[in-house]
C-alpha positions as CSV (number, residue, x, y, z in Angstrom):
1,V,-42.8,-23.0,-12.1
2,R,-46.5,-22.5,-12.1
3,L,-49.5,-20.2,-12.6
4,V,-52.2,-19.9,-10.0
5,E,-55.6,-18.4,-10.7
6,S,-57.8,-16.9,-8.0
7,G,-60.7,-14.6,-7.6
8,G,-63.6,-16.7,-8.9
9,G,-66.8,-17.2,-7.0
10,L,-70.6,-16.7,-7.1
11,V,-71.9,-13.3,-8.3
12,S,-75.3,-12.0,-9.3
13,P,-76.1,-11.0,-12.9
14,G,-74.7,-7.6,-13.5
15,G,-72.1,-8.0,-10.9
16,S,-68.3,-7.9,-11.1
17,L,-65.3,-10.1,-10.3
18,R,-61.6,-9.6,-10.6
19,L,-59.6,-12.7,-11.4
20,S,-55.8,-13.0,-10.8
21,C,-53.2,-15.1,-12.5
22,E,-50.0,-15.2,-10.5
23,A,-46.8,-16.7,-11.7
24,S,-44.0,-18.2,-9.7
25,G,-40.7,-19.5,-10.9
26,F,-40.6,-17.5,-14.1
27,G,-40.8,-14.0,-15.5
28,L,-44.4,-13.5,-16.5
29,R,-43.6,-10.1,-17.9
30,H,-41.9,-11.7,-20.9
31,Y,-45.0,-13.6,-21.9
32,A,-48.3,-12.8,-23.6
33,V,-50.9,-14.0,-21.1
34,G,-54.4,-15.1,-22.1
35,W,-57.5,-15.9,-20.2
36,F,-59.6,-18.7,-21.5
37,R,-62.9,-20.2,-20.2
38,Q,-64.3,-23.7,-20.3
39,A,-68.0,-24.3,-19.7
40,P,-69.5,-27.8,-19.6
41,G,-70.3,-29.1,-23.0
42,K,-68.7,-26.1,-24.8
43,E,-65.3,-25.6,-26.5
44,R,-62.6,-23.7,-24.7
45,E,-62.9,-20.0,-25.5
46,G,-60.2,-17.4,-25.5
47,V,-61.7,-14.3,-24.0
48,A,-58.8,-11.9,-23.4
49,C,-55.1,-11.5,-24.0
50,L,-52.4,-9.1,-23.1
51,S,-49.1,-9.0,-25.1
52,S,-45.7,-8.4,-23.6
53,G,-43.8,-5.3,-24.6
54,D,-46.4,-3.2,-26.4
55,N,-49.2,-4.4,-24.1
56,S,-51.6,-4.8,-27.0
57,T,-54.8,-6.6,-26.1
58,Y,-57.3,-8.9,-27.6
59,Y,-60.9,-9.4,-26.5
60,S,-63.5,-11.8,-27.8
61,E,-66.7,-10.3,-29.1
62,S,-68.5,-12.0,-26.2
63,V,-66.7,-10.0,-23.6
64,K,-65.6,-6.8,-25.4
65,G,-66.6,-3.7,-23.4
66,R,-67.2,-5.7,-20.2
67,F,-63.9,-7.4,-19.4
68,S,-60.5,-5.7,-19.1
69,I,-57.1,-7.4,-18.8
70,S,-54.1,-5.8,-17.1
71,R,-50.8,-6.8,-15.5
72,D,-48.7,-5.9,-12.5
73,N,-45.1,-6.9,-13.3
74,A,-43.9,-6.3,-9.8
75,K,-46.4,-8.9,-8.5
76,K,-46.0,-11.2,-11.5
77,T,-49.7,-11.1,-11.9
78,V,-52.2,-10.6,-14.7
79,Y,-55.7,-9.6,-13.9
80,L,-59.1,-10.0,-15.6
81,Q,-61.6,-7.5,-14.5
82,M,-65.1,-8.8,-15.3
83,N,-68.0,-6.3,-15.2
84,S,-71.7,-6.7,-16.1
85,L,-71.5,-10.4,-15.8
86,K,-74.2,-12.3,-17.6
87,A,-75.8,-15.7,-17.5
88,E,-73.5,-16.9,-20.3
89,D,-70.3,-16.1,-18.5
90,P,-70.1,-18.9,-16.0
91,A,-67.2,-21.2,-16.6
92,L,-63.8,-22.4,-15.4
93,Y,-61.5,-19.5,-16.2
94,L,-57.9,-20.5,-16.9
95,C,-54.9,-18.4,-17.7
96,E,-52.1,-19.3,-20.0
97,A,-48.6,-17.8,-20.4
98,K,-48.1,-18.3,-24.1
99,G,-44.8,-19.8,-25.3
100,G,-43.2,-18.5,-28.4
101,P,-43.6,-14.9,-29.6
102,P,-45.1,-12.8,-26.8
103,F,-48.0,-11.4,-28.8
104,C,-51.7,-12.1,-28.7
105,G,-52.2,-12.1,-32.4
106,A,-55.5,-11.6,-34.2
107,T,-57.2,-14.6,-32.5
108,M,-56.5,-16.8,-29.5
109,N,-56.4,-20.0,-31.5
110,W,-52.8,-20.6,-30.5
111,R,-50.9,-23.8,-31.4
112,P,-49.5,-25.6,-28.3
113,H,-45.9,-24.6,-27.6
114,V,-43.4,-26.3,-25.4
115,G,-43.0,-23.0,-23.5
116,D,-46.7,-22.7,-22.5
117,F,-47.7,-22.6,-18.9
118,W,-51.2,-23.2,-17.7
119,G,-52.9,-22.7,-14.4
120,Q,-55.6,-25.0,-12.9
121,G,-58.4,-22.5,-13.2
122,T,-60.9,-20.7,-11.0
123,Q,-64.6,-21.2,-11.2
124,V,-67.0,-18.3,-12.0
125,T,-70.7,-18.8,-11.3
126,V,-73.4,-16.2,-12.2
127,S,-76.7,-16.7,-10.5
128,S,-79.4,-14.7,-8.8
């Protein structure tokens, strides 16, 4: 049972990347899935979430209008399309399959749940 992120790398300002969060060993379609980022010296920030069922979404103000989250249930994968990348976007990006009710909620300040699954992250660097 695990989540594996991929798709990170080095991109110029204004460029795009698509991150993937692939599940194995469990049904990702039944979970709300969130993308978080962790930059050195900063708190972990929830940037995007996709609920199960109604596919409602949440985006932080810092990425709204630039990032888009989607899922492919057949591939057990959730994607984060990141466009117009900025100097403040570099971080380790991690995905979480949220235990408990499969909805994003009004924020991504989720309490830890025994049913949570986390990946190891993929690094995003923005530099000219």
